[in-house]
N, CA, C and O of each residue as an XYZ file, in Angstrom:
660
protein
N      94.647     45.232    104.169
C      93.542     45.987    103.620
C      93.981     47.438    103.438
O      94.650     48.008    104.301
N      93.602     48.023    102.317
C      93.932     49.411    102.016
C      92.745     50.301    102.348
O      91.591     49.882    102.259
N      93.045     51.529    102.730
C      91.993     52.511    102.966
C      91.410     52.945    101.622
O      92.054     52.811    100.581
N      90.213     53.455    101.657
C      89.541     53.959    100.461
C      90.402     55.063     99.837
O      90.990     55.858    100.570
N      90.491     55.133     98.507
C      91.327     56.144     97.841
C      90.961     57.590     98.225
O      91.841     58.443     98.340
N      89.672     57.856     98.422
C      89.260     59.218     98.811
C      89.795     59.570    100.197
O      90.192     60.708    100.445
N      89.804     58.599    101.087
C      90.324     58.821    102.438
C      91.828     59.052    102.377
O      92.348     59.953    103.035
N      92.525     58.243    101.593
C      93.972     58.427    101.436
C      94.278     59.792    100.824
O      95.250     60.437    101.216
N      93.467     60.238     99.875
C      93.685     61.559     99.263
C      93.482     62.671    100.295
O      94.251     63.632    100.329
N      92.460     62.546    101.128
C      92.219     63.551    102.168
C      93.355     63.552    103.188
O      93.799     64.614    103.624
N      93.822     62.372    103.567
C      94.963     62.282    104.483
C      96.209     62.916    103.865
O      96.970     63.605    104.545
N      96.406     62.675    102.581
C      97.570     63.232    101.897
C      97.478     64.756    101.821
O      98.484     65.442    102.005
N      96.292     65.291    101.554
C      96.107     66.750    101.536
C      96.412     67.349    102.905
O      97.051     68.396    103.001
N      95.953     66.683    103.963
C      96.232     67.155    105.320
C      97.735     67.071    105.606
O      98.297     67.960    106.245
N      98.373     66.018    105.140
C      99.822     65.863    105.317
C     100.573     67.008    104.630
O     101.495     67.580    105.210
N     100.180     67.342    103.397
C     100.824     68.444    102.683
C     100.614     69.769    103.413
O     101.530     70.586    103.506
N      99.406     69.974    103.929
C      99.121     71.203    104.677
C      99.985     71.273    105.940
O     100.507     72.336    106.276
N     100.133     70.158    106.630
C     100.969     70.125    107.837
C     102.439     70.341    107.502
O     103.146     71.027    108.240
N     102.906     69.768    106.402
C     104.302     69.954    106.001
C     104.570     71.421    105.679
O     105.612     71.964    106.047
N     103.631     72.053    104.995
C     103.749     73.473    104.680
C     103.742     74.301    105.956
O     104.567     75.199    106.121
N     102.814     74.003    106.856
C     102.715     74.746    108.116
C     103.980     74.574    108.944
O     104.482     75.535    109.528
N     104.486     73.366    108.993
C     105.700     73.089    109.781
C     106.862     73.929    109.256
O     107.590     74.535    110.042
N     107.040     73.970    107.941
C     108.125     74.756    107.354
C     107.902     76.246    107.582
O     108.835     76.980    107.911
N     106.667     76.683    107.407
C     106.341     78.099    107.579
C     106.580     78.550    109.021
O     107.192     79.594    109.250
N     106.105     77.776    109.986
C     106.285     78.135    111.390
C     107.762     78.101    111.781
O     108.219     78.917    112.581
N     108.496     77.160    111.215
C     109.917     77.059    111.528
C     110.669     78.284    110.992
O     111.506     78.854    111.691
N     110.373     78.681    109.770
C     110.998     79.871    109.206
C     110.622     81.115    110.009
O     111.459     81.980    110.269
N     109.350     81.189    110.396
C     108.887     82.339    111.170
C     109.577     82.384    112.531
O     109.932     83.454    113.025
N     109.760     81.221    113.121
C     110.483     81.141    114.397
C     111.862     81.766    114.270
O     112.266     82.580    115.101
N     112.582     81.377    113.219
C     113.941     81.876    113.048
C     113.981     83.346    112.646
O     114.965     84.033    112.918
N     112.922     83.836    112.001
C     112.861     85.261    111.678
C     112.845     86.095    112.954
O     113.452     87.165    113.011
N     112.144     85.597    113.986
C     112.074     86.332    115.248
C     113.192     85.953    116.225
O     113.424     86.649    117.213
N     113.863     84.876    115.949
C     114.947     84.418    116.820
C     116.301     84.946    116.334
O     117.120     85.407    117.129
N     116.522     84.871    115.023
C     117.823     85.200    114.453
C     117.788     86.382    113.489
O     118.840     86.862    113.067
N     116.601     86.856    113.135
C     116.476     87.916    112.138
C     116.738     89.297    112.709
O     117.281     89.446    113.804
N     116.340     90.304    111.943
C     116.547     91.695    112.337
C     115.772     92.052    113.605
O     116.286     92.761    114.469
N     114.552     91.569    113.714
C     113.720     91.870    114.874
C     113.766     90.676    115.824
O     113.142     89.647    115.567
N     114.480     90.813    116.881
C     114.633     89.709    117.834
C     113.511     89.766    118.870
O     113.474     90.647    119.729
N     112.604     88.803    118.760
C     111.495     88.654    119.703
C     111.478     87.207    120.181
O     110.681     86.409    119.687
N     112.338     86.853    121.129
C     112.492     85.448    121.523
C     111.219     84.798    122.051
O     111.003     83.605    121.840
N     110.378     85.565    122.732
C     109.143     84.957    123.258
C     108.170     84.639    122.131
O     107.481     83.619    122.169
N     108.114     85.508    121.134
C     107.269     85.217    119.979
C     107.890     84.084    119.151
O     107.168     83.260    118.589
N     109.203     84.043    119.078
C     109.884     82.933    118.393
C     109.542     81.611    119.070
O     109.343     80.594    118.406
N     109.477     81.638    120.396
C     109.128     80.424    121.149
C     107.697     79.982    120.811
O     107.433     78.786    120.682
N     106.776     80.943    120.666
C     105.393     80.624    120.301
C     105.362     79.927    118.942
O     104.656     78.934    118.767
N     106.126     80.445    117.984
C     106.183     79.821    116.656
C     106.906     78.477    116.706
O     106.581     77.570    115.940
N     107.882     78.345    117.600
C     108.565     77.055    117.756
C     107.573     75.978    118.209
O     107.606     74.850    117.717
N     106.701     76.331    119.142
C     105.694     75.362    119.599
C     104.774     74.971    118.452
O     104.430     73.797    118.314
N     104.369     75.930    117.629
C     103.492     75.628    116.482
C     104.229     74.742    115.491
O     103.640     73.829    114.912
N     105.519     75.007    115.296
C     106.355     74.197    114.402
C     106.398     72.747    114.892
O     106.222     71.819    114.102
N     106.633     72.551    116.195
C     106.703     71.204    116.763
C     105.350     70.485    116.658
O     105.296     69.301    116.326
N     104.267     71.205    116.942
C     102.936     70.601    116.843
C     102.649     70.160    115.413
O     102.147     69.059    115.187
N     102.967     71.021    114.449
C     102.731     70.676    113.041
C     103.591     69.484    112.628
O     103.134     68.606    111.896
N     104.831     69.458    113.098
C     105.706     68.330    112.779
C     105.126     67.032    113.343
O     105.116     66.007    112.661
N     104.650     67.075    114.572
C     104.080     65.875    115.194
C     102.831     65.395    114.444
O     102.666     64.198    114.211
N     101.955     66.336    114.069
C     100.753     65.947    113.323
C     101.122     65.398    111.948
O     100.521     64.432    111.478
N     102.113     66.019    111.307
C     102.581     65.541    110.003
C     103.111     64.117    110.133
O     102.824     63.262    109.295
N     103.871     63.871    111.165
C     104.431     62.542    111.405
C     103.312     61.525    111.632
O     103.373     60.413    111.106
N     102.304     61.891    112.400
C     101.164     61.000    112.634
C     100.419     60.700    111.336
O     100.041     59.557    111.076
N     100.213     61.734    110.525
C      99.525     61.535    109.241
C     100.341     60.637    108.329
O      99.790     59.765    107.657
N     101.635     60.843    108.304
C     102.512     60.015    107.473
C     102.393     58.549    107.890
O     102.306     57.656    107.047
N     102.390     58.320    109.194
C     102.237     56.955    109.692
C     100.898     56.351    109.299
O     100.829     55.187    108.906
N      99.843     57.135    109.405
C      98.510     56.643    109.045
C      98.443     56.319    107.559
O      97.935     55.265    107.175
N      98.950     57.216    106.726
C      98.912     56.998    105.275
C      99.652     55.716    104.910
O      99.147     54.902    104.138
N     100.834     55.540    105.457
C     101.621     54.352    105.113
C     101.009     53.085    105.694
O     101.026     52.030    105.060
N     100.467     53.197    106.907
C      99.834     52.036    107.539
C      98.634     51.547    106.735
O      98.371     50.347    106.654
N      97.913     52.494    106.144
C      96.701     52.137    105.416
C      96.918     52.021    103.913
O      95.961     52.070    103.140
N      98.176     51.868    103.495
C      98.465     51.504    102.114
C      98.763     52.642    101.168
O      98.786     52.423     99.957
N      98.991     53.845    101.656
C      99.265     54.974    100.773
C     100.747     55.252    100.634
O     101.570     54.735    101.390
N     101.066     56.067     99.666
C     102.445     56.517     99.426
C     102.508     58.017     99.695
O     101.518     58.729     99.526
N     103.671     58.487    100.110
C     103.865     59.893    100.441
C     104.604     60.594     99.306
O     105.658     60.141     98.860
N     104.040     61.694     98.854
C     104.694     62.582     97.885
C     104.368     64.007     98.332
O     103.386     64.597     97.883
N     105.184     64.543     99.202
C     104.900     65.832     99.826
C     105.057     66.989     98.850
O     106.036     67.077     98.109
N     104.063     67.875     98.872
C     104.103     69.105     98.084
C     103.908     70.258     99.059
O     102.878     70.359     99.726
N     104.903     71.119     99.130
C     104.799     72.278    100.008
C     104.070     73.413     99.293
O     104.223     73.620     98.089
N     103.285     74.130    100.065
C     102.624     75.325     99.554
C     103.468     76.545     99.886
O     104.695     76.467     99.944
N     102.806     77.665    100.102
C     103.463     78.928    100.424
C     104.088     78.857    101.810
O     103.388     78.636    102.798
N     105.397     79.043    101.889
C     106.096     79.012    103.176
C     106.705     80.377    103.502
O     107.734     80.464    104.172
N     106.063     81.430    103.023
C     106.588     82.769    103.280
C     106.447     83.125    104.756
O     105.613     82.570    105.471
N     107.279     84.058    105.189
C     107.251     84.520    106.572
C     107.457     86.026    106.573
O     107.727     86.624    105.531
N     107.329     86.632    107.741
C     107.379     88.080    107.834
C     108.192     88.519    109.048
O     108.300     87.792    110.035
N     108.758     89.717    108.959
C     109.441     90.315    110.109
C     108.478     91.135    110.959
O     108.839     91.596    112.042
N     107.268     91.313    110.478
C     106.260     92.098    111.186
C     105.407     91.164    112.049
O     104.766     90.262    111.510
N     105.381     91.353    113.373
C     104.602     90.466    114.247
C     103.119     90.399    113.892
O     102.515     89.329    113.956
N     102.534     91.527    113.521
C     101.108     91.551    113.179
C     100.823     90.650    111.976
O      99.920     89.814    112.006
N     101.607     90.840    110.928
C     101.433     90.028    109.725
C     101.727     88.551    110.001
O     101.021     87.670    109.510
N     102.766     88.289    110.782
C     103.137     86.906    111.101
C     102.013     86.199    111.856
O     101.697     85.045    111.563
N     101.413     86.883    112.820
C     100.326     86.265    113.596
C      99.065     86.085    112.750
O      98.354     85.091    112.901
N      98.788     87.033    111.867
C      97.634     86.885    110.968
C      97.825     85.679    110.046
O      96.907     84.882    109.853
N      99.026     85.554    109.482
C      99.322     84.412    108.605
C      99.278     83.097    109.386
O      98.839     82.073    108.862
N      99.733     83.132    110.634
C      99.694     81.920    111.458
C      98.253     81.470    111.667
O      97.952     80.280    111.572
N      97.362     82.416    111.952
C      95.955     82.052    112.149
C      95.320     81.548    110.856
O      94.508     80.623    110.882
N      95.685     82.153    109.728
C      95.190     81.656    108.437
C      95.669     80.224    108.210
O      94.903     79.372    107.759
N      96.918     79.966    108.519
C      97.495     78.627    108.349
C      96.782     77.629    109.259
O      96.436     76.530    108.826
N      96.563     78.007    110.510
C      95.876     77.121    111.460
C      94.445     76.838    111.008
O      93.952     75.719    111.152
N      93.788     77.849    110.467
C      92.429     77.669    109.957
C      92.429     76.690    108.779
O      91.547     75.837    108.674
N      93.419     76.818    107.901
C      93.543     75.893    106.775
C      93.834     74.467    107.222
O      93.336     73.509    106.632
N      94.642     74.334    108.265
C      94.937     73.001    108.812
C      93.678     72.361    109.380
O      93.417     71.178    109.158
N      92.903     73.148    110.113
C      91.659     72.623    110.684
C      90.720     72.168    109.572
O      90.074     71.127    109.694
N      90.642     72.934    108.498
C      89.791     72.556    107.363
C      90.284     71.260    106.716
O      89.479     70.403    106.350
N      91.592     71.116    106.577
C      92.147     69.894    105.977
C      91.857     68.674    106.848
O      91.511     67.610    106.334
N      91.996     68.826    108.151
C      91.720     67.702    109.049
C      90.220     67.405    109.124
O      89.820     66.250    109.271
N      89.399     68.441    109.023
C      87.953     68.222    108.990
C      87.569     67.473    107.724
O      86.659     66.645    107.744
N      88.255     67.757    106.625
C      88.004     67.041    105.366
C      88.333     65.554    105.504
O      87.631     64.710    104.946
N      89.391     65.232    106.240
C      89.716     63.822    106.499
C      88.565     63.168    107.241
O      88.119     62.079    106.880
N      88.088     63.839    108.280
C      86.989     63.308    109.087
C      85.727     63.129    108.236
O      85.103     62.068    108.257
N      85.359     64.169    107.493
C      84.125     64.131    106.685
C      84.204     63.087    105.582
O      83.246     62.352    105.343
N      85.353     63.023    104.909
C      85.526     62.038    103.827
C      85.446     60.621    104.368
O      84.806     59.757    103.768
N      86.085     60.385    105.484
C      86.072     59.045    106.076
C      84.656     58.661    106.485
O      84.231     57.529    106.252
N      83.927     59.584    107.089
C      82.538     59.299    107.490
C      81.664     59.010    106.268
O      80.843     58.093    106.294
N      81.840     59.792    105.199
C      81.060     59.582    103.973
C      81.345     58.217    103.360
O      80.429     57.512    102.936
N      82.610     57.857    103.319
C      83.006     56.566    102.740
C      82.458     55.415    103.589
O      82.071     54.376    103.054
N      82.427     55.601    104.900
C      81.974     54.538    105.806
C      80.481     54.242    105.669
O      80.042     53.154    106.041
N      79.702     55.167    105.154
C      78.252     54.966    104.995
C      77.941     53.772    104.099
O      76.943     53.078    104.292
N      78.815     53.541    103.111
C      78.606     52.454    102.158
C      79.333     51.177    102.539
O      79.429     50.253    101.732
N      79.842     51.116    103.757
C      80.623     49.960    104.193
C      79.932     49.250    105.344
O      79.027     49.781    105.989
N      80.394     48.029    105.573
C      79.914     47.309    106.750
C      81.016     46.378    107.247
O      82.001     46.121    106.554
N      80.826     45.893    108.442
C      81.732     44.898    109.011
C      83.155     45.356    109.193
O      83.429     46.440    109.707
N      84.059     44.492    108.753
C      85.486     44.705    108.978
C      86.000     45.960    108.278
O      86.825     46.693    108.823
N      85.508     46.195    107.075
C      85.965     47.372    106.316
C      85.577     48.670    107.020
O      86.354     49.624    107.055
N      84.368     48.696    107.581
C      83.914     49.882    108.314
C      84.753     50.074    109.581
O      85.140     51.198    109.904
N      85.026     49.016    110.278
C      85.843     49.087    111.493
C      87.262     49.548    111.156
O      87.879     50.295    111.915
N      87.757     49.105    110.039
C      89.088     49.492    109.573
C      89.170     51.012    109.399
O      90.138     51.639    109.830
N      88.156     51.593    108.769
C      88.118     53.036    108.545
C      87.787     53.807    109.830
O      88.187     54.961    109.986
N      87.073     53.179    110.725
C      86.795     53.823    112.011
C      88.101     54.065    112.770
O      88.210     55.020    113.537
N      89.083     53.200    112.552
C      90.401     53.376    113.158
C      91.046     54.691    112.726
O      91.709     55.348    113.527
N      90.855     55.075    111.469
C      91.390     56.350    110.981
C      90.714     57.505    111.709
O      91.370     58.464    112.115
N      89.404     57.407    111.869
C      88.676     58.458    112.593
C      89.185     58.595    114.020
O      89.380     59.705    114.517
N      89.397     57.469    114.667
C      89.845     57.489    116.063
C      91.248     58.078    116.206
O      91.531     58.803    117.159
N      92.121     57.760    115.253
C      93.496     58.249    115.328
C      93.581     59.771    115.262
O      94.465     60.371    115.874
N      92.683     60.385    114.535
C      92.759     61.834    114.294
C      91.527     62.576    114.813
O      91.193     63.657    114.326
N      90.871     62.002    115.780
C      89.586     62.497    116.285
C      89.658     63.897    116.890
O      88.769     64.706    116.621
N      90.649     64.216    117.675
C      90.690     65.485    118.401
C      91.509     66.572    117.708
O      91.664     67.665    118.253
N      92.020     66.295    116.549
C      92.937     67.223    115.889
C      92.285     68.556    115.570
O      92.888     69.602    115.812
N      91.077     68.550    115.038
C      90.420     69.801    114.652
C      90.205     70.689    115.877
O      90.450     71.894    115.823
N      89.750     70.100    116.971
C      89.544     70.889    118.189
C      90.856     71.447    118.713
O      90.902     72.596    119.151
N      91.918     70.660    118.677
C      93.232     71.136    119.110
C      93.705     72.313    118.251
O      94.286     73.269    118.765
N      93.453     72.237    116.947
C      93.849     73.322    116.056
C      93.061     74.597    116.340
O      93.615     75.695    116.303
N      91.770     74.449    116.622
C      90.977     75.636    116.954
C      91.418     76.246    118.280
O      91.387     77.466    118.440
N      91.824     75.419    119.219
C      92.355     75.940    120.483
C      93.628     76.750    120.234
O      93.817     77.816    120.821
N      94.481     76.249    119.379
C      95.708     76.961    119.035
C      95.386     78.232    118.257
O      96.039     79.259    118.442
N      94.387     78.164    117.395
C      93.936     79.338    116.641
C      93.520     80.450    117.604
O      93.858     81.616    117.405
N      92.784     80.075    118.645
C      92.358     81.066    119.642
C      93.563     81.683    120.364
O      93.534     82.861    120.719
N      94.608     80.900    120.579
C      95.831     81.451    121.172
C      96.464     82.485    120.240
O      96.976     83.509    120.693
N      96.424     82.212    118.951
C      96.931     83.176    117.971
C      96.102     84.447    117.951
O      96.644     85.548    117.854
N      94.784     84.295    118.044
C      93.911     85.473    118.116
C      94.196     86.287    119.376
O      94.183     87.518    119.348
N      94.452     85.592    120.470
C      94.769     86.267    121.727
C      96.048     87.093    121.582
O      96.114     88.225    122.060
N      97.062     86.526    120.921
C      98.303     87.262    120.668
C      98.026     88.494    119.795
O      98.595     89.561    120.025
N      97.149     88.341    118.796
C      96.816     89.474    117.933
C      96.116     90.587    118.724
O      96.402     91.768    118.527
N      95.199     90.202    119.619
C      94.514     91.191    120.466
C      95.515     91.895    121.375
O      95.435     93.107    121.575
N      96.454     91.136    121.922
C      97.479     91.716    122.780
C      98.299     92.748    122.004
O      98.610     93.824    122.517
N      98.637     92.410    120.785
C      99.388     93.331    119.933
C      98.577     94.599    119.670
O      99.109     95.707    119.735
N      97.296     94.430    119.373
C      96.418     95.569    119.129
C      96.272     96.436    120.380
O      96.348     97.663    120.312
N      96.060     95.775    121.528
C      95.816     96.501    122.777
C      97.065     97.216    123.291
O      96.986     98.356    123.750
N      98.209     96.551    123.214
C      99.436     97.137    123.736
C     100.105     98.088    122.752
O     100.821     99.005    123.155
N      99.876     97.870    121.486
C     100.596     98.616    120.463
C     101.885     97.899    120.120
O     102.398     97.116    120.919
N     102.413     98.164    118.929
C     103.615     97.455    118.487
C     104.822     97.610    119.393
O     105.539     96.640    119.639
N     105.058     98.819    119.893
C     106.266     99.060    120.699
C     106.226     98.277    122.016
O     107.208     97.627    122.375
N     105.125     98.332    122.723
C     105.015     97.634    124.000
C     104.960     96.124    123.787
O     105.511     95.362    124.582
N     104.295     95.689    122.712
C     104.247     94.260    122.375
C     105.662     93.731    122.157
O     106.030     92.678    122.676
N     106.450     94.478    121.381
C     107.829     94.061    121.106
C     108.654     94.016    122.388
O     109.460     93.108    122.591
N     108.443     95.001    123.241
C     109.156     95.025    124.505
C     108.788     93.806    125.362
O     109.653     93.180    125.973
N     107.500     93.485    125.395
C     107.018     92.349    126.186
C     107.532     91.012    125.648
O     107.705     90.068    126.420
N     107.775     90.915    124.358
C     108.184     89.658    123.740
C     109.690     89.554    123.458
O     110.147     88.597    122.832
N     110.448     90.544    123.923
C     111.888     90.455    123.701
C     112.620     90.064    124.957
O     113.845     89.944    124.946
Protein backbone atom coordinates (compact mmCIF):
# COMPACT_ATOMS: atom_id res chain seq x y z
CA UNK A 1 0.00 0.00 0.00
CA UNK A 2 1.25 3.48 -0.88
CA UNK A 3 0.85 6.56 1.26
CA UNK A 4 -1.39 9.36 0.02
CA UNK A 5 0.44 11.62 -2.50
CA UNK A 6 -0.08 14.71 -0.31
CA UNK A 7 1.55 12.93 2.63
CA UNK A 8 4.47 11.81 0.47
CA UNK A 9 4.88 15.40 -0.79
CA UNK A 10 4.93 16.74 2.78
CA UNK A 11 7.46 14.08 3.79
CA UNK A 12 9.59 14.97 0.78
CA UNK A 13 9.48 18.69 1.65
CA UNK A 14 10.59 17.86 5.20
CA UNK A 15 13.35 15.64 3.79
CA UNK A 16 14.62 18.50 1.59
CA UNK A 17 14.54 20.88 4.55
CA UNK A 18 16.51 18.40 6.66
CA UNK A 19 19.05 17.83 3.88
CA UNK A 20 19.55 21.58 3.58
CA UNK A 21 19.85 21.99 7.35
CA UNK A 22 22.31 19.10 7.60
CA UNK A 23 24.57 20.64 4.94
CA UNK A 24 24.24 24.13 6.42
CA UNK A 25 25.05 23.01 9.97
CA UNK A 26 27.97 20.93 8.73
CA UNK A 27 29.46 23.87 6.83
CA UNK A 28 28.89 26.12 9.84
CA UNK A 29 30.62 23.58 12.07
CA UNK A 30 33.71 23.65 9.89
CA UNK A 31 33.67 27.45 9.67
CA UNK A 32 34.15 27.55 13.45
CA UNK A 33 36.39 24.50 13.60
CA UNK A 34 38.75 25.09 10.67
CA UNK A 35 38.01 28.65 9.52
CA UNK A 36 39.51 31.99 10.48
CA UNK A 37 37.59 32.20 13.76
CA UNK A 38 38.28 29.07 15.75
CA UNK A 39 35.47 28.46 18.25
CA UNK A 40 35.60 24.71 18.94
CA UNK A 41 32.79 24.71 21.50
CA UNK A 42 30.46 26.50 19.11
CA UNK A 43 31.63 24.15 16.33
CA UNK A 44 30.64 21.26 18.59
CA UNK A 45 27.15 22.79 19.02
CA UNK A 46 26.75 22.95 15.23
CA UNK A 47 28.13 19.41 14.92
CA UNK A 48 25.33 18.15 17.17
CA UNK A 49 22.74 19.99 15.03
CA UNK A 50 24.34 18.50 11.90
CA UNK A 51 24.08 14.96 13.35
CA UNK A 52 20.48 15.49 14.48
CA UNK A 53 19.47 16.79 11.04
CA UNK A 54 21.24 13.87 9.37
CA UNK A 55 19.41 11.38 11.59
CA UNK A 56 16.01 12.99 10.93
CA UNK A 57 16.77 13.11 7.19
CA UNK A 58 17.65 9.42 7.27
CA UNK A 59 14.41 8.60 9.11
CA UNK A 60 12.37 10.61 6.60
CA UNK A 61 14.11 8.90 3.71
CA UNK A 62 13.24 5.53 5.20
CA UNK A 63 9.61 6.53 5.71
CA UNK A 64 9.26 7.89 2.17
CA UNK A 65 10.70 4.75 0.61
CA UNK A 66 8.78 2.44 2.92
CA UNK A 67 5.51 4.09 1.97
CA UNK A 68 6.14 4.02 -1.78
CA UNK A 69 7.83 7.34 -2.54
CA UNK A 70 10.97 8.22 -4.46
CA UNK A 71 13.72 10.55 -3.25
CA UNK A 72 14.88 13.52 -5.31
CA UNK A 73 16.70 15.81 -2.89
CA UNK A 74 16.79 19.54 -3.56
CA UNK A 75 19.02 21.63 -1.33
CA UNK A 76 18.07 25.16 -0.42
CA UNK A 77 20.34 27.91 0.88
CA UNK A 78 23.37 26.37 2.62
CA UNK A 79 25.21 29.60 3.35
CA UNK A 80 27.19 29.98 6.56
CA UNK A 81 28.90 32.78 8.44
CA UNK A 82 32.09 33.51 10.37
CA UNK A 83 30.11 35.72 12.74
CA UNK A 84 28.70 33.79 15.75
CA UNK A 85 25.70 36.13 16.09
CA UNK A 86 24.67 35.71 12.47
CA UNK A 87 25.37 31.96 12.55
CA UNK A 88 23.15 31.44 15.61
CA UNK A 89 20.36 33.59 14.15
CA UNK A 90 20.45 31.58 10.91
CA UNK A 91 20.50 28.34 12.91
CA UNK A 92 17.33 29.35 14.75
CA UNK A 93 15.67 30.35 11.48
CA UNK A 94 16.62 26.96 10.03
CA UNK A 95 15.30 25.11 13.10
CA UNK A 96 12.05 27.08 12.91
CA UNK A 97 11.69 26.12 9.24
CA UNK A 98 12.34 22.47 10.07
CA UNK A 99 9.66 22.51 12.76
CA UNK A 100 7.21 24.02 10.26
CA UNK A 101 8.05 21.34 7.67
CA UNK A 102 7.55 18.54 10.19
CA UNK A 103 4.32 20.13 11.43
CA UNK A 104 3.12 20.16 7.81
CA UNK A 105 3.74 16.39 7.64
CA UNK A 106 1.67 15.93 10.78
CA UNK A 107 -1.15 18.25 9.63
CA UNK A 108 -1.29 16.82 6.11
CA UNK A 109 -1.40 13.26 7.38
CA UNK A 110 -4.18 14.09 9.86
CA UNK A 111 -6.20 15.86 7.13
CA UNK A 112 -5.82 12.94 4.74
CA UNK A 113 -6.82 10.46 7.47
CA UNK A 114 -10.20 12.19 7.98
CA UNK A 115 -11.44 10.68 4.72
CA UNK A 116 -10.08 7.20 5.44
CA UNK A 117 -11.12 4.23 7.47
CA UNK A 118 -9.86 0.82 8.48
CA UNK A 119 -6.55 -0.45 7.22
CA UNK A 120 -5.73 2.65 5.17
CA UNK A 121 -6.21 4.91 8.20
CA UNK A 122 -4.05 2.65 10.36
CA UNK A 123 -1.40 2.65 7.65
CA UNK A 124 -1.21 6.46 7.75
CA UNK A 125 -1.34 6.50 11.54
CA UNK A 126 2.01 4.69 11.38
CA UNK A 127 3.51 7.76 9.68
CA UNK A 128 2.19 9.97 12.47
CA UNK A 129 3.67 7.69 15.11
CA UNK A 130 7.08 7.53 13.44
CA UNK A 131 7.50 11.31 13.47
CA UNK A 132 5.32 12.23 16.45
CA UNK A 133 7.89 13.96 18.70
CA UNK A 134 9.99 15.65 16.03
CA UNK A 135 8.39 19.10 16.22
CA UNK A 136 8.79 19.26 20.00
CA UNK A 137 12.42 18.12 19.75
CA UNK A 138 13.10 20.86 17.19
CA UNK A 139 11.55 23.52 19.41
CA UNK A 140 13.70 22.31 22.31
CA UNK A 141 16.78 22.70 20.13
CA UNK A 142 15.52 26.10 18.97
CA UNK A 143 15.40 27.21 22.61
CA UNK A 144 19.01 26.07 23.02
CA UNK A 145 19.93 28.29 20.07
CA UNK A 146 18.07 31.21 21.64
CA UNK A 147 19.95 30.57 24.88
CA UNK A 148 23.27 30.77 23.00
CA UNK A 149 22.13 34.04 21.40
CA UNK A 150 21.25 35.50 24.84
CA UNK A 151 24.63 34.39 26.15
CA UNK A 152 26.31 36.17 23.26
CA UNK A 153 24.27 39.31 23.92
CA UNK A 154 24.89 39.22 27.69
CA UNK A 155 28.60 38.44 27.57
CA UNK A 156 29.46 40.44 24.49
CA UNK A 157 31.32 39.11 21.46
CA UNK A 158 34.80 39.11 23.01
CA UNK A 159 33.88 37.17 26.16
CA UNK A 160 31.59 34.84 24.19
CA UNK A 161 34.46 34.00 21.84
CA UNK A 162 36.78 33.44 24.77
CA UNK A 163 34.24 31.13 26.44
CA UNK A 164 33.76 29.10 23.24
CA UNK A 165 37.38 28.75 22.20
